[in-house]
Structure formats: C-alpha cells, structure tokens
C-alpha positions, 0 to 999 in steps of 0.5 A: 500500500505504501508503494502504491501511495508513493507512486501516486504521490510522485506522478504529479512531480513526474509529469511536471504538474504545477500550481501557483499557490501564491496566485491562488491565494492572492488573486484566486488564479491558480495558473495550473500548468504542466512542465516548468524548470523543475521538471528537468531535474525532478522528472527523471528522478521521480520516474526512476523511483516510480518504475523501481517501486513498480518492479519491487512491488511485482517482485514482492507480491508475485515472484517471492510467493511463487518461488516459495510455492515452487520450493514447497511443491518440490519438497516432497518429491525431492525428499523421496529422490534424495532423502532430504527435504532441504534439497527443495531450497535449490528451487530458488536458484532458478536455471542453475537448479536443473544443473545441480539436480542433474549432477546429484542424479548422476552421483546417486546413479554412480553410487548405485543408490536407488533414484526416485523416478516418479513411481513408488519404490518396490519394497524390499521384503 
C-alpha cells in the first residue's frame, strides 16, 4: 500500500504538474500548468523511483510467493529422490537448479543408490 501511495504521490512531480499557490491565494488564479524548470531535474528522478517501486512491488507480491510455492511443491518429491527435504531450497536458484539436480542424479546413479523416478519404490521384503 505504501508503494502504491508513493507512486501516486510522485506522478504529479513526474509529469511536471504545477500550481501557483501564491496566485491562488492572492488573486484566486491558480495558473495550473504542466512542465516548468523543475521538471528537468525532478522528472527523471521521480520516474526512476516510480518504475523501481513498480518492479519491487511485482517482485514482492508475485515472484517471492511463487518461488516459495515452487520450493514447497518440490519438497516432497525431492525428499523421496534424495532423502532430504532441504534439497527443495535449490528451487530458488532458478536455471542453475536443473544443473545441480542433474549432477546429484548422476552421483546417486554412480553410487548405485536407488533414484526416485516418479513411481513408488518396490519394497524390499
């Protein structure tokens, strides 16, 4: 909510919205206009802050929960696959996840350990 409020508060500064308050209070003529000398400096700065807040807003409300959901959904199969639930933390590595999983798969194959392939293990009774 604070990010949205800051974005809305910076929009007049970004577009250069000006009100002449002195003329408003003395002659009842606000002389509202867009542009001006201060927009040259404050405009790009405010646009940078606005787009930075939009990007961080997207990251915190969409990306972080989705990465957490991916890691949680990977926890159970990874626990069966590797024998530990902490391997699901590799889900936060993005594309490197697949490289690490491939390496771990090969290591378990070389060691001769059983690897979970999506079907239940046959019980050794």
